[in-house]
Structures are given as structure tokens and as C-alpha cells.
ZADRENTOR-97049 format. One line per 10 residues: number of its first residue (from 1); their letters; for each residue z, x, y negated of C-alpha. Coordinates in Angstrom, 3 decimals. Example, Ala and Ser with C-alpha at 12.3 -4.5 7.8 and 13.67 -1.06 7.14 Angstrom:
2
1	as	7.800,12.300,4.500  7.140,13.670,1.060;
//
This chain:
471
1	xxxxxxxxxx	-11.750,-32.427,-5.661  -9.402,-29.705,-4.444  -6.849,-28.839,-7.181  -7.745,-25.138,-7.117  -11.444,-25.882,-7.482  -10.781,-28.477,-10.202  -8.604,-26.044,-12.162  -11.100,-23.185,-11.941  -13.923,-25.517,-12.955  -11.959,-26.791,-15.949;
11	xxxxxxxxxx	-11.058,-23.253,-17.047  -14.704,-22.230,-16.912  -15.924,-25.274,-18.848  -14.641,-25.386,-22.428  -13.221,-28.793,-23.308  -12.949,-30.002,-19.724  -9.460,-31.213,-18.809  -8.206,-30.683,-15.274  -6.660,-33.780,-13.744  -3.574,-33.503,-11.583;
21	xxxxxxxxxx	-0.938,-30.789,-11.274  -1.927,-27.144,-11.753  -2.711,-25.146,-8.605  -0.846,-22.178,-7.218  -2.040,-19.379,-9.514  -2.288,-16.818,-6.694  -4.874,-18.998,-4.978  -6.683,-19.834,-8.211  -7.028,-16.212,-9.342  -8.171,-15.258,-5.847;
31	xxxxxxxxxx	-10.989,-17.798,-6.024  -12.034,-16.481,-9.450  -11.996,-12.898,-8.167  -14.129,-13.920,-5.186  -16.662,-15.542,-7.529  -16.816,-12.313,-9.512  -17.251,-10.425,-6.222  -20.364,-12.471,-5.492  -21.901,-11.381,-8.791  -21.011,-7.749,-8.077;
41	xxxxxxxxxx	-22.595,-7.956,-4.629  -25.791,-9.457,-6.041  -25.921,-6.526,-8.441  -25.638,-4.081,-5.523  -28.590,-5.746,-3.805  -30.658,-5.329,-7.004  -29.710,-1.658,-7.186  -30.757,-1.161,-3.581  -34.143,-2.786,-4.117  -34.914,-1.069,-7.386;
51	xxxxxxxxxx	-33.482,2.414,-6.884  -32.785,3.206,-3.232  -36.094,3.167,-1.445  -35.697,6.703,-0.074  -34.757,7.271,3.527  -31.656,9.450,3.033  -28.373,8.039,4.271  -26.212,9.136,1.345  -26.583,10.735,-2.056  -26.665,10.093,-5.809;
61	xxxxxxxxxx	-28.119,6.840,-7.139  -31.253,7.673,-9.179  -30.922,6.758,-12.850  -27.192,5.959,-12.557  -25.237,9.147,-13.361  -22.062,9.531,-11.332  -22.851,6.719,-8.880  -23.240,7.574,-5.188  -24.548,5.584,-2.239  -23.883,5.544,1.497;
71	xxxxxxxxxx	-25.844,3.498,4.043  -23.873,2.523,7.157  -25.050,0.200,9.912  -26.369,-2.899,8.135  -24.389,-2.106,4.998  -24.583,-0.191,1.746  -21.627,1.219,-0.151  -21.869,2.186,-3.818  -19.123,4.216,-5.465  -18.786,4.293,-9.256;
81	xxxxxxxxxx	-17.827,7.344,-11.298  -14.418,5.760,-11.917  -13.834,5.144,-8.188  -14.784,1.471,-7.842  -16.166,0.914,-4.334  -18.656,-1.890,-3.665  -19.519,-2.325,0.015  -21.872,-5.033,1.263  -23.434,-5.779,4.638  -26.946,-7.238,4.656;
91	xxxxxxxxxx	-26.686,-10.800,5.970  -30.107,-11.805,4.627  -28.746,-13.867,1.696  -29.000,-11.394,-1.202  -25.322,-10.499,-1.223  -23.734,-13.949,-1.060  -21.704,-13.300,2.102  -18.344,-11.617,1.536  -16.514,-9.440,4.005  -12.767,-9.844,3.283;
101	xxxxxxxxxx	-12.059,-6.184,3.951  -14.863,-4.983,1.698  -13.572,-7.364,-0.977  -10.010,-6.045,-0.801  -11.314,-2.478,-0.707  -13.112,-3.047,-3.999  -10.158,-4.788,-5.653  -7.786,-1.988,-4.664  -10.259,0.661,-5.837  -10.510,-0.670,-9.395;
111	xxxxxxxxxx	-8.950,1.861,-11.785  -8.742,-0.646,-14.642  -8.871,-4.198,-13.228  -9.949,-7.002,-15.532  -7.600,-9.953,-16.016  -8.561,-11.983,-12.881  -8.269,-8.974,-10.595  -5.106,-7.780,-12.347  -3.400,-11.147,-11.883  -4.580,-11.304,-8.267;
121	xxxxxxxxxx	-2.994,-7.909,-7.611  0.223,-9.034,-9.295  0.550,-11.839,-6.747  -1.177,-10.339,-3.696  -0.931,-6.558,-4.033  -2.067,-5.461,-0.570  -5.078,-5.870,1.667  -3.056,-7.837,4.211  -1.716,-10.263,1.593  -5.164,-10.909,0.124;
131	xxxxxxxxxx	-6.725,-11.438,3.554  -3.941,-13.883,4.502  -4.564,-15.867,1.311  -8.317,-15.832,1.993  -7.595,-17.478,5.332  -5.535,-20.099,3.503  -8.456,-20.892,1.163  -10.719,-21.108,4.204  -8.443,-23.694,5.806  -8.533,-25.624,2.524;
141	xxxxxxxxxx	-12.340,-25.739,2.631  -12.882,-23.562,-0.448  -14.498,-20.823,1.611  -17.012,-21.309,4.400  -16.763,-19.036,7.413  -19.991,-17.624,8.804  -20.946,-18.081,12.427  -20.476,-14.307,12.665  -16.727,-14.781,12.361  -14.597,-13.211,9.628;
151	xxxxxxxxxx	-17.198,-13.072,6.824  -17.613,-16.068,4.518  -19.217,-17.570,1.417  -17.441,-19.293,-1.451  -17.866,-22.997,-2.187  -21.398,-23.763,-3.483  -20.249,-24.751,-6.989  -18.402,-21.452,-7.371  -21.270,-19.461,-5.890  -23.791,-21.010,-8.284;
161	xxxxxxxxxx	-21.667,-20.023,-11.276  -20.735,-16.517,-10.111  -22.553,-14.955,-13.055  -20.516,-17.078,-15.478  -17.215,-15.994,-13.949  -18.329,-12.371,-14.127  -19.377,-12.548,-17.780  -16.116,-13.937,-19.230  -14.619,-11.773,-21.974  -10.895,-11.886,-21.332;
171	xxxxxxxxxx	-10.130,-9.737,-24.376  -9.888,-12.976,-26.357  -6.225,-14.086,-26.471  -6.986,-17.792,-26.801  -9.333,-17.580,-23.817  -6.648,-15.867,-21.725  -4.176,-18.603,-22.658  -6.633,-21.339,-21.717  -7.269,-19.799,-18.312  -3.556,-19.250,-17.732;
181	xxxxxxxxxx	-2.834,-22.899,-18.556  -5.582,-24.300,-16.338  -4.753,-22.019,-13.412  -1.026,-22.702,-13.609  -0.174,-19.079,-14.401  2.913,-19.770,-16.522  4.040,-16.141,-16.499  0.803,-15.106,-18.157  0.952,-18.087,-20.497  4.478,-17.138,-21.556;
191	xxxxxxxxxx	3.157,-13.736,-22.580  0.308,-15.242,-24.575  2.296,-18.124,-26.140  6.003,-17.255,-25.923  8.524,-20.079,-26.270  11.685,-21.252,-24.536  9.724,-23.919,-22.692  7.120,-21.395,-21.597  9.825,-19.057,-20.308  11.371,-21.908,-18.321;
201	xxxxxxxxxx	8.013,-22.729,-16.718  7.506,-19.043,-15.945  10.893,-18.922,-14.218  9.982,-21.996,-12.170  6.716,-20.333,-11.178  8.556,-17.234,-9.992  10.751,-19.400,-7.782  7.688,-21.194,-6.396  6.052,-17.837,-5.677  9.184,-16.661,-3.862;
211	xxxxxxxxxx	9.174,-19.823,-1.739  5.502,-19.242,-0.927  6.204,-15.702,0.270  9.263,-16.749,2.266  7.212,-19.463,3.955  4.649,-16.794,4.869  7.404,-14.595,6.287  8.595,-17.489,8.445  5.183,-17.755,10.120  4.577,-15.146,12.807;
221	xxxxxxxxxx	0.860,-14.935,12.007  1.407,-14.037,8.334  4.852,-12.416,8.328  3.608,-8.837,8.118  1.178,-9.659,5.305  3.837,-10.981,2.944  6.602,-8.392,3.404  5.239,-6.072,0.706  4.935,-8.621,-2.139  8.298,-10.121,-1.171;
231	xxxxxxxxxx	10.058,-6.808,-1.794  9.147,-7.036,-5.480  10.793,-10.450,-5.988  14.039,-10.017,-4.033  17.164,-8.028,-4.747  17.637,-5.064,-2.353  20.409,-6.779,-0.390  18.280,-9.921,-0.003  15.257,-7.900,1.066  17.240,-5.961,3.664;
241	xxxxxxxxxx	18.517,-9.269,5.088  14.988,-10.675,5.318  13.756,-7.506,7.004  16.682,-7.639,9.425  15.557,-11.081,10.560  12.020,-9.813,11.174  13.264,-6.716,13.010  15.553,-8.769,15.242  12.685,-11.127,16.069  10.387,-8.617,17.776;
251	xxxxxxxxxx	9.573,-5.004,18.645  6.098,-5.368,17.184  4.028,-4.431,14.169  5.873,-6.769,11.796  9.209,-5.169,12.659  7.701,-1.700,12.376  6.252,-2.409,8.943  9.548,-3.865,7.718  11.366,-0.727,8.869  8.837,1.492,7.107;
261	xxxxxxxxxx	9.440,-0.345,3.836  13.209,0.032,4.242  12.761,3.696,5.119  10.845,4.267,1.882  13.896,3.141,-0.137  16.878,5.298,0.908  19.067,3.657,-1.762  18.879,0.292,0.011  21.865,-0.748,2.166  21.636,0.409,5.778;
271	xxxxxxxxxx	20.033,-2.221,8.027  21.912,-2.551,11.375  18.949,-4.392,12.901  17.063,-1.084,13.136  19.550,0.279,15.659  19.513,-3.037,17.534  15.746,-2.730,17.924  16.067,0.644,19.643  18.705,-0.784,21.982  16.299,-3.414,23.334;
281	xxxxxxxxxx	13.026,-1.441,23.177  11.451,-0.876,26.589  8.831,1.885,27.055  7.238,-0.132,29.849  6.735,-3.184,27.624  6.599,-2.287,23.945  4.153,-0.451,21.690  5.636,2.782,20.242  4.946,1.927,16.575  8.154,0.042,15.773;
291	xxxxxxxxxx	10.242,2.434,17.874  8.854,5.462,16.035  9.600,3.791,12.681  13.126,2.855,13.782  13.924,6.319,15.123  12.651,7.987,11.954  14.744,5.616,9.817  17.929,6.466,11.749  17.263,10.199,11.994  16.610,10.545,8.263;
301	xxxxxxxxxx	19.940,8.864,7.590  21.884,10.689,10.279  22.742,7.435,12.063  22.961,7.184,15.862  20.985,10.388,16.322  21.408,10.519,20.099  20.082,6.998,20.583  17.133,7.705,18.282  16.223,10.970,20.026  16.464,9.414,23.484;
311	xxxxxxxxxx	14.220,6.540,22.398  11.619,8.959,21.025  11.675,10.997,24.230  11.323,7.880,26.387  8.316,6.569,24.453  6.736,10.042,24.223  6.762,10.241,28.033  4.552,7.156,28.311  1.147,8.363,29.445  -0.835,5.189,28.737;
321	xxxxxxxxxx	0.130,2.442,26.292  -1.227,-1.004,27.180  -4.594,-1.525,25.521  -5.266,2.203,24.986  -6.639,5.096,27.023  -3.524,7.135,26.286  -0.457,7.074,24.064  -1.694,6.747,20.453  1.726,7.570,18.980  2.421,10.717,21.009;
331	xxxxxxxxxx	1.556,12.882,17.993  3.871,10.982,15.643  6.692,11.109,18.172  6.226,14.832,18.851  6.347,15.725,15.160  9.409,13.516,14.680  11.153,15.547,17.382  10.057,18.822,15.792  11.515,17.746,12.466  14.805,16.275,13.682;
341	xxxxxxxxxx	15.423,17.505,17.245  13.501,20.798,17.774  15.015,21.570,21.199  13.218,18.509,22.575  9.884,18.920,20.783  7.864,21.611,22.534  6.841,19.657,25.648  5.669,16.685,23.562  3.740,18.951,21.174  1.959,20.626,24.092;
351	xxxxxxxxxx	0.996,17.269,25.569  -0.255,16.178,22.164  -2.564,19.191,21.850  -4.010,18.345,25.266  -4.196,14.590,24.731  -7.386,12.747,25.651  -6.803,10.548,22.585  -8.627,12.358,19.729  -6.351,11.028,16.982  -3.292,12.456,18.749;
361	xxxxxxxxxx	-4.789,15.898,19.201  -5.980,15.939,15.587  -2.555,14.856,14.341  -0.661,17.608,16.167  -3.273,20.328,15.596  -3.353,19.599,11.873  0.430,19.682,11.629  0.623,23.050,13.375  -2.164,24.422,11.194  -0.321,23.236,8.081;
371	xxxxxxxxxx	2.890,24.898,9.310  0.928,28.075,9.982  3.696,29.934,11.816  3.107,32.464,14.586  4.195,30.053,17.295  1.705,27.458,16.044  -1.192,29.860,16.575  0.072,30.751,20.054  0.316,27.081,21.059  -3.180,26.336,19.734;
381	xxxxxxxxxx	-4.592,29.316,21.654  -2.910,28.160,24.869  -4.301,24.646,24.400  -7.780,26.082,23.822  -7.533,28.083,27.061  -6.701,24.858,28.923  -9.611,22.869,27.431  -12.706,22.464,29.607  -15.002,20.558,27.205  -15.968,20.518,23.545;
391	xxxxxxxxxx	-14.492,17.019,23.312  -11.128,18.159,24.682  -10.935,21.108,22.278  -12.490,19.814,19.060  -9.378,19.560,16.897  -7.763,22.654,18.433  -10.820,24.760,17.573  -10.982,23.244,14.107  -7.307,24.115,13.517  -7.777,27.705,14.692;
401	xxxxxxxxxx	-10.875,28.082,12.518  -8.953,26.721,9.549  -6.090,29.192,10.122  -8.748,31.905,10.112  -6.853,34.862,11.586  -8.888,37.488,13.456  -7.300,36.413,16.741  -8.001,32.738,16.091  -11.630,33.310,15.086  -12.284,35.546,18.077;
411	xxxxxxxxxx	-10.817,32.985,20.485  -12.925,30.179,19.060  -16.080,32.285,19.174  -15.486,33.307,22.778  -14.716,29.731,23.845  -17.836,28.256,22.233  -19.999,30.979,23.807  -18.664,30.272,27.284  -18.855,26.467,27.235  -21.750,24.039,26.865;
421	xxxxxxxxxx	-21.865,21.155,24.381  -23.023,17.947,26.046  -25.999,16.511,24.167  -27.548,13.074,24.494  -30.777,12.689,26.408  -33.500,11.211,24.249  -33.083,10.028,20.639  -29.708,9.686,18.930  -26.470,11.558,19.385  -23.852,11.476,22.112;
431	xxxxxxxxxx	-20.127,10.982,21.538  -19.340,14.693,21.958  -21.999,15.637,19.389  -20.639,13.092,16.897  -17.080,14.262,17.402  -18.123,17.895,17.034  -19.930,17.194,13.751  -16.865,15.558,12.192  -14.068,17.690,13.644  -13.665,20.111,10.740;
441	xxxxxxxxxx	-13.706,17.356,8.114  -11.193,15.213,10.014  -8.908,18.179,10.576  -9.009,19.215,6.896  -8.075,15.693,5.823  -5.143,15.615,8.248  -3.937,19.024,7.058  -3.849,17.742,3.484  -1.810,14.767,4.701  0.692,17.105,6.381;
451	xxxxxxxxxx	1.132,19.715,3.639  4.251,18.252,2.041  5.829,17.620,5.455  5.085,21.160,6.610  6.471,22.719,3.428  9.665,20.691,3.807  10.433,21.573,7.432  9.052,25.142,7.631  12.282,26.853,6.469  14.206,25.246,9.346;
461	xxxxxxxxxx	11.697,26.165,12.076  11.942,29.554,13.778  8.591,31.429,13.591  9.137,32.138,17.300  10.017,28.534,18.040  8.119,28.588,21.340  10.147,31.538,22.598  13.605,30.340,21.597  15.950,29.627,24.479  17.650,26.384,23.558;
471	x	21.297,26.108,24.576;
//
């Protein structure tokens, strides 16, 4: 029997002794949390059958105050009053199939996780880390992938006892200690039964956990997933060195994520690898994500400003990034220029407002709406004049409506009266109709995301920014 399965079985069965060495606790607690997920999903299916027979897509769950529901595709999402989110697709097995992303969404939404979920989060605190560990359990045969691909079911013995895992009362100290001992969680055991020997085993576990994370970092497929948990177990200098190795290895998403983590900690030592990445980045070959992160890191620290600005300009000029219809990072790059190099920003901002990539237009329009200066309104009005379709103007109109000045409202009204919304023939809705229905909500969310940024840079931006002659 697999050591993780043997340990979990022994912990569940009072008096049963697990043979062999204890498992890695991060894998053991993950398996327990997945068993408890099965029970939670079965409960959702019961709620659906007993309470949600109406045809509405979303609303309040009858007889369950504070709970809301949302039907999507083949799935149902329930949200608790405290924020817990339970999302399950209907695979015809009464909730036994787990989607790894729905699982991590629920775990991360828990306001007060119980012991299994709390220990899981201590070891694997992010969605990426949990999903990587789920793949490891799948390779070990503890999870069974569906023919549909990424979704899976837990081992039959665990599945059959899901209710038992869910009903454990971990408020009992002796019970917590027993589970910690069986699952090899010596840190938890040292808290429950402190002793010099327990502290030594806890220290050994921490070293084993560090080795596990470093091994994950060394593998290209899992490197990005384990950067976040690794930061918590390394000293700043060690973490910067590890990130430097990842940044020097590629100009991809792993390097970009490592730079973002370094950027979030300005007290860390400066990482020279960030500048080296910009020196080898090629707009014709590389995705803009890591370049944008690197340039922001250097600009915020006042390091190699010219190189950073030139890199941003070069990647902002790219019309189409491989794999996309346009340049998905044009908005990010334009706002980075506005914040740190205003003389170079206007052309990129104008292209962003006219981008055929909706996320780019929304990003820039929301930022200008949040800034709310006179030049922002003028640029939005110019972009609206240039738009020929509802699709091409959705976020611009939403931004002008949100600003709400007489001029902005009049322009939006005139534009909508002189253009025709494309509607689908027959049943259902077309893309332009769907985009139109969600434009205001998407724009409002983006404005909220940009408020702090806008408040910080507004004092340094001329209200007539668009009319300034830059020397």
C-alpha cells in the first residue's frame, strides 16, 4: 500500500498502526483535504436536487439564508455567507469528480479553515502549488484522472470514507496529535506534544520540506508553482539567489513570476539577473510578461532606467504577440510608461484605447477613468470618435459613462444613436451582445483595481498631459 494512503488510513482508524516510514505531510494533508472535498461536493448535489429546481441562473438558495447559487455551463457554484465557494461540474457521478481548480478555489476561499485545510495551506499556499502536488499524487496512483483530462477522482478507499474524513472533530488535542503523528507532520506534533525530541523532528521536517520545494524549482514544469512557498522558508539573500537562477534560465512566465515576487519586497537585495533578462529579451521572440515585470522592477528602484524604458517601448510596439490576436500586455506597458516615463506614454495609451484585444482596452480605459483628469476625458472621446463598432468601443463608452460629465454622457448618447449593435440571428446571443452586457461591470472592477495606482501618480501628471510639448 502506498505510504500516504497507509498513513491516512491508519489516522482515520483508531488503534491501527501504520507500517513503514511516515509520508510527506504535504501530500498526506492534501489527500485528506481532497476526501473532505468529495463530501462537500456530494452535499452540493443534494442541495441542488432538493432546493434548486427553479429555472433561474443565479439567486439566493431557498431555505439557506445568506447562501447564493450560480449555474454555469454544466456546473453549479454555491457561495456561503462567510465566502466559502463550492463549485462542481456535473459529471453524472453525484459529485465524486473533482476539478483541481474548483478545489483550490474552495480551499483559498475558506475564511476559517479546519485543521486539514489549514495544514495544507501551510505547505502549499497557492493554487499553482496545490495543483502541482495534485499531479504528483496522480502519478503515484492515489488519484485517477478522468478521460476528460484534468479532472479526477480520489482512490476508491478514500472516496468511500469521504464522510468520515469530513466528520472528524479536530478540536480534540489528542486527536490532532494522533493525526500529526500518522501523517508525519512533526511541526504540528511539536506544538501538541512539545519536547526536545519533537523539536528536532520538526526541524528535520522543515529541511525535508525545503528540499522538496527546491527539487520542484529545479524542474521546469513545476518551477513557477513552488516559488511562492519557497520564499517563506529561505532567507532573503537565499531567495534572491534562487530567483536569479530562474530569471537567468528563461524569459518566460517563471522568470516573470520570480521578478514579481522580488518586486513586492523592496527591502530584498537587488537582483542583477533582472537587468540581464532585459539585455537578452527579443520582442520578436519573447512574450512581454517577464519584460514588463523586469522593467517595472528596475524603474521602481531607479536602476538602468534607459534600458528599462527602451525595452518597454520595444515590446509595446509589437502589434501581435505569438498565440494572440494582438498584444495582451500593451495596456500594462502603456501604464508603466505613464507612471515612470510620461514623455513616451501617449502613443502607447492611444493604441491601447483602440486595441482589438478587449482586456487591453478595458485596462487603459479604466486607468484613465480612475485618474479622471481633463486629458483622460479628451483621449477617451477621441478613441470613441475612431470606433466603428460597439465591440471596438465598449470599454471606452463604459469609462466615459462612469466619469459622467455632461460632455462624456452626450458623446456616448450620440455614438450609440448613430451606430448599430450587431445581434445574433436566431436563439442565443452574439459576442458583441455578450460583451456589451458585461462592459460596465468589467470596467467598474478594473477601476477599483486602479484606484490606489491612480491616486499615487495623479499629482505628478499634468492635467493637460496630452497637450504638453515634451523636450
